[in-house]
C-alpha positions, -999 to 999 in steps of 0.1 A, spaced: 71 -59 171 72 -39 140 90 -52 109 117 -31 94 132 -31 60 168 -19 54 184 -9 22 175 12 -9 136 5 -5 135 30 24 148 59 3 116 62 -17 90 88 -5 54 90 -14 59 110 -46 84 85 -59 61 55 -50 33 73 -69 55 77 -98 64 39 -98 27 30 -96 20 52 -127 49 34 -145 37 -2 -134 2 4 -144 14 16 -178 0 53 -174 35 68 -181 40 50 -215 72 34 -204 72 -1 -189 84 -6 -154 116 -23 -145 117 -53 -123 131 -33 -95 105 -7 -97 78 -34 -96 94 -49 -64 95 -15 -48 58 -11 -57 51 -45 -42 70 -37 -10 51 -4 -5 17 -23 -10 28 -50 14 36 -24 42 4 -3 36 -18 -34 37 -1 -48 67 -6 -14 86 -42 -12 74 -49 -46 88 -34 -36 121 -52 -4 121 -87 -20 115 -82 -41 146 -73 -12 168 -98 3 192 -98 38 177 -104 28 141 -141 31 143 -167 28 115 -171 65 116 -135 71 108 -138 45 79 -168 66 68 -146 96 66 -125 79 41 -154 68 22 -151 31 30 -171 6 49 -156 -19 72 -160 -46 46 -144 -27 19 -114 -18 41 -110 -54 52 -111 -66 16 -85 -42 7 -63 -51 35 -66 -88 28 -54 -83 -9 -19 -98 -19 7 -73 -25 8 -81 -62 -29 -72 -66 -36 -37 -75 
């Protein structure tokens, strides 16, 4: 069963999330608001959960990971990070 999230978090697209990441990392020069940080964390949580599921699927081979420039160990380490870790 796939988890779904309702509310305003779903309205952010990839570009908006990237802008929030820039803000949260201080690259934009303006500090991020708490809401923006929460949106960033939610996006990281979703991405890492999906990555963990994908790594366990049959079609996600080492060759596919190599296309992304990752080893299986690197991908598993990234998927295991907590959402608040960059």
